[in-house]
Legacy VTK file of the C-alpha trace (Angstrom):
# vtk DataFile Version 3.0
C-alpha trace
ASCII
DATASET POLYDATA
POINTS 71 float
54.089 27.071 52.480
56.364 28.810 49.836
54.780 25.913 47.509
51.063 26.581 48.126
51.994 30.252 47.275
53.405 29.059 43.604
51.216 26.824 42.941
48.373 29.265 43.599
49.888 31.958 41.429
50.877 29.520 38.547
47.322 28.651 38.197
45.403 31.631 39.616
47.298 33.351 37.139
46.574 31.497 34.364
42.924 31.215 34.819
43.135 34.825 34.755
45.234 35.356 31.583
42.652 32.099 29.596
39.743 34.630 30.885
41.419 37.558 29.402
42.296 36.138 26.460
39.180 33.842 25.450
37.289 37.176 26.417
39.204 39.558 23.253
39.283 35.995 20.891
35.508 36.150 21.275
34.937 39.753 21.260
37.559 39.499 17.837
35.016 36.572 16.383
31.872 38.690 17.238
33.653 41.789 15.422
34.175 39.524 12.593
30.847 38.246 12.074
29.684 41.508 12.191
31.478 43.290 9.918
31.683 39.693 6.616
27.923 37.764 8.208
28.900 35.024 4.769
32.097 34.318 6.925
31.101 32.932 10.279
31.278 29.030 9.242
34.986 29.857 8.956
35.585 32.195 11.323
33.532 29.725 14.356
35.993 27.316 13.319
38.506 29.310 13.939
37.837 30.485 17.225
36.995 27.268 18.596
40.596 25.504 17.486
41.978 28.642 19.212
39.744 28.802 21.820
41.263 25.175 22.698
44.520 26.295 22.979
44.219 28.966 24.910
42.251 27.526 27.520
45.604 24.369 27.076
47.443 26.668 29.394
45.366 27.067 32.242
44.822 23.108 32.725
48.853 22.606 32.253
49.555 25.711 34.901
47.406 23.213 37.507
48.755 20.338 36.068
51.602 21.770 36.628
51.104 23.433 39.992
50.141 19.662 41.734
53.530 18.953 40.259
54.506 21.353 42.564
52.442 20.617 44.925
53.935 16.816 45.585
57.199 17.097 45.901
LINES 1 72
71 0 1 2 3 4 5 6 7 8 9 10 11 12 13 14 15 16 17 18 19 20 21 22 23 24 25 26 27 28 29 30 31 32 33 34 35 36 37 38 39 40 41 42 43 44 45 46 47 48 49 50 51 52 53 54 55 56 57 58 59 60 61 62 63 64 65 66 67 68 69 70
């Protein structure tokens, strides 16, 4: 029973954190583009790389949750 709660918390909290992080990331991206439209291509490539890094955390959390459940 405790394993189920732990796995659910691990995946759920990681997803919440990623949602907050992505919202902040793309909010700052839009702010930067509105201030300096000429640097949009560079900001866009950096934003997508950072998006991938932020999304990697919940993916790893789900993998860890499945490992916890498998034991």
